C-alpha positions, -999 to +999 in steps of 0.1 A: +202-051-275+179-029-255+194+000-237+185+019-205+190+052-224+165+042-252+140+032-225+143+066-208+139+084-241+107+065-249+090+069-216+070+101-207+096+126-195+075+139-167+074+105-150+112+099-152+132+111-121+169+100-122+181+094-086+217+089-099+236+097-130+228+073-159+264+077-173+280+085-207+283+049-218+253+032-234+240+006-209+225-025-226+202-051-209+186-084-221+156-086-197+136-067-171+131-085-139+112-079-106+129-109-089+167-104-094+177-128-067+158-156-083+174-153-117+198-181-126+206-166-160+238-147-167+219-123-189+221-086-180+191-075-160+173-042-156+155-045-123+120-030-119+105-028-084+078-010-067+090+011-037+060-004-017+052-041-026+019-059-023+026-068+013+030-030+021+066-035+027+089-006+018+123-009+000+152+002+021+186+015+012+201-019+022+177-037-002+189-016-031+225-019-021+222-057-022+206-056-057+234-034-069+260-060-059+245-087-082+269-090-112+241-092-138+222-061-126+230-030-149+203-007-136+173-003-112+139+012-119+119+020-088+082+028-091+066+052-066+038+077-075+051+103-051+085+116-040+109+088-034+117+088+004+152+071+001+163+093-028+191+110-010+206+078+005+206+061-029+223+090-045+251+086-021+259+050-029+260+053-067+298+058-066+303+024-051+289+003-079+279+029-106+246+011-111+221+038-122+189+041-102+158+058-118+126+066-100+095+063-121+063+080-109+042+059-133+042+021-137+062+006-165+036-012-186+052-014-220+088-016-230+096+006-260+133+006-259+137-005-295+115+024-307+133+057-305+106+075-325+086+099-302+052+084-297+020+104-296+013+090-262+046+103-249+041+138-262+005+140-249+017+128-214+045+153-213+025+184-224-009+177-209-015+202-180+022+209-179+035+244-172+067+261-181+075+265-144+072+227-140+095+221-170+121+246-157+121+225-126+126+193-147+160+207-158+173+192-125+163+157-137+182+162-169+211+175-150+211+145-127+208+120-156+238+134-176+258+144-146+267+179-159+251+213-156+220+221-176+206+256-175+176+273-192+180+310-199+156+335-214+162+360-243+181+382-218+204+353-209+188+353-174+186+319-157+149+307-154+155+270-145+161+256-111+196+262-097+217+237-077+248+251-061+276+225-058+313+222-064+305+205-098+284+235-110+302+264-094+325+270-123+296+268-148+276+293-127+305+317-127+309+313-164+273+322-170+274+352-147+306+366-164+293+359-199+258+374-196+266+411-203+287+401-233+260+379-247+234+406-243+255+431-263+263+406-290+232+384-294+201+401-279+190+413-313+205+383-331+195+352-312+201+329-341+237+340-341+241+328-305+229+293-316+253+293-346+283+304-325+275+276-300+272+251-329+306+262-343+319+260-307+330+297-309+312+298-275+323+269-253+288+253-247+261+232-264+229+251-271+194+240-279+171+269-289+135+269-276+111+284-302+076+297-298+058+311-328+090+310-349+109+332-324+135+321-299+121+324-264+147+304-244+180+285-247+189+252-231+226+253-226+251+229-211+289+224-213+302+210-246+293+173-249+297+147-277+276+120-260+248+111-285+222+102-260+228+135-241+220+153-273+188+132-277+176+139-242+184+177-243+168+181-277+136+164-265+137+187-234+140+218-256+111+205-278+089+201-248+097+237-237+088+249-272+055+231-272+044+241-237+057+277-243+034+280-273+005+266-254+010+290-225+014+320-248-019+311-266-037+306-233-022+339-220-034+357-251-069+343-246-068+350-209-057+386-216-084+391-242-112+380-218-097+401-190-096+432-213-132+426-222-141+425-185-121+457-178-137+474-207-172+465-195-162+475-159-147+509-168-174+518-194-203+506-172-215+479-196-230+456-169-267+452-166-265+450-128-240+454-100-244+417-091-234+407-126-203+428-123-194+414-089-200+378-101-178+382-132-151+400-111-150+371-087-142+347-116-109+367-120-103+365-083-112+402-076-135+413-048-152+446-059-180+444-033-165+474-013-159+509-025-126+515-043-103+542-054-091+543-090-060+556-105-045+555-141-008+555-146+004+566-181+039+561-195+053+580-225+085+591-240+096+619-263+102+608-299+137+624-298+147+602-268+130+569-279+161+558-298+180+557-265+157+530-251+161+493-258+135+475-279+107+463-256+114+489-230+077+495-224+069+458-218+098+454-194+089+486-175+052+475-172+063+441-159+084+457-132+057+482-122+030+455-121+052+432-101+059+459-076+024+472-074+010+436-068+036+430-041+026+461-023-012+457-028-020+420-033-057+426-029-058+453-055-069+451-091-039+462-111-039+456-148-028+470-182-057+486-201-054+505-233-017+511-229-022+525-193-019+508-160-053+509-141-049+507-103-080+499-083-077+497-045-103+492-018-113+523+002-139+537+025-155+566+007-168+582+039-138+582+061-112+568+036-098+547+064-086+518+042-066+538+017-070+576+019-065+596-013-035+614+001-018+581+009-025+568-027-012+601-041+020+597-020+025+561-029+021+567-067+045+597-064+070+575-047+068+549-074+069+573-103+100+591-088+117+557-082+111+543-117+115+576-136+149+578-120+159+545-135+147+555-170+151+593-174+140+591-210+105+580-198+078+603-185+053+588-160+021+606-148-009+594-128-045+605-125-068+597-096-106+597-096-130+601-067-141+572-045-177+561-051-196+538-027-213+519-056-190+496-076-210+503-108-198+539-105-161+529-110-165+541-146-170+576-133-139+573-112-121+560-143-132+590-165-123+614-137-088+598-135-084+603-172-096+639-170-072+646-141-044+631-161-052+651-192-059+685-177-034+682-149-007+674-174-017+703-196-019+729-168+006+716-142+034+700-161+058+702-132+036+677-112+033+640-118+003+629-099-031+646-103-063+641-083-096+651-099-103+673-068-071+692-074-084+707-106-107+732-089-133+746-113-119+725-141-134+694-126-169+708-132-162+704-169-165+666-164-201+668-154-213+693-182-227+685-216-199+681-241-217+698-269-223+729-247-186+729-237-175+728-273-199+755-283-187+777-254-150+772-262-155+776-299-174+809-295-142+824-280-113+806-296-124+799-332-107+831-346-073+819-331-078+783-343-086+795-378-057+819-379-032+793-366-044+768-392-043+792-421-011+810-413+008+783-392+010+807-363+008+796-326-014+822-310-035+796-292-004+781-276+009+815-267-024+824-250-023+790-232+013+795-219+004+830-207-025+817-187-003+788-173+023+813-161-003+834-144+000+862-170+037+867-161+053+881-193+089+873-183+081+837-174+059+831-204+085+845-228+112+824-212+091+793-215+084+800-252+120+811-259+115+845-273+118+882-262+092+897-238+084+924-263+076+898-289+051+883-264+035+916-258+030+921-295+015+887-299-009+893-270-020+925-286-028+906-318-046+879-298-067+905-281-076+920-315-085+886-330-106+875-301-125+908-299-123+909-262-101+925-236-079+896-221-068+920-194-104+925-182-111+901-153-144+888-166-131+883-201-100+867-188-120+841-167-141+832-198-111+829-221-092+809-195-121+783-193-124+782-231-087+775-234-088+748-207-118+732-224-098+731-256-073+708-240-099+681-237-097+655-264-133+656-274-130+692-284-101+685-306-124+661-326-154+684-327-135+716-337-130+701-372-168+701-376-170+738-366-144+751-391 
């Protein structure tokens, strides 16, 4: 005998919308009829009706109630391509006759109740243009069909499916809330064990893992059940989540690759014309036709403190930051690029009316303070470039932001946000020929660099700290954790190696600039060629 449960499992899941529970018992039927009142047979009938018939007449609650009272009717299928208007009314009368009502959003053309094998057509229908968000919402349909809570949780055991608060689900919701912290501790790094524990019923629930690229991404969980067709439906639901999750991850990877290519071309000025840049930006939904300010936010942590952070801390922090930044600045271009967050906001370069640099600085400082407080093991810094009227010059602003971040961090470590204009004479280095800068710095510092390399001394770092602390011996010695007299002896040795008088104003200025140039990454590369 054909059954309603088999029919549901053979029909594309996205078009099945249970209006009432289907029940735990298998419901068999002998025929499908669109004219139940004309049937003279005593055979069990599954009724199939369009919500709107050929005469444009709509079914009413009373129509369905009369059909339910026919003794041979075991279930009702109602076809309507959109939301069923009488859904709520029908849900309320199920308790009177316990005849299940199922809304189909696609017409029933073929009966495949005897074929429980998943057809290619069914999978194509259920995965084509389907998103994870849509499937999370479909958990309500599963929940309605089996009349018990069904929840999808992620790897952090956080609920991602649609929630329905009712007396029937309140105990289940409380159970999930109270269990989450314990599950995180026990199973976050061992997700397979959570599945095993549920299978052995050490955890009082039934679990269906959702895999993507051989790793568990989600769990479909429900109270313990022994009903076979419940298992079939939930297993198929979990399989759909796996397939669509893999599709979305692949598309997201491709999307991210193309987006990174665009950002690379934007920030390194690889566009032939400004119009080509604007056109491609528009395909990503970004309007770069106006002048913009650019900032770079960098996140790092000390190796000695990294073990205190959970695995995946960077990804989680970036997701939080991006979500907050995009909430506050929906029109901005805010993306991860080369392990930094690039922050591009519309501004007026002449009067800076739209977003003045001091407001941008204050905003970034507020965000860094807030999120650094939540993760004290993490260091967050930001560099801000100048505003340029021409969009093609965003690459200059990007390089300036990197320069501000690099030099600001080296010479003002107590600060967290650096603007290129804060660097004083240092910002001039950005506009000079790199070879000339390297040559200038090397002409002064090569004796210290060679001595440090050959004898494992730290004369260059000592000189740098002395300059950072405004030549204050006590502060410099304290920062380097040795006696002031030791510092004085080192400074004498440095003076001798350099062959200049570091206490002479002119020599001190030149040495200071040389040391600051040395902090720039390009010099670190070239110095090997000079040795």
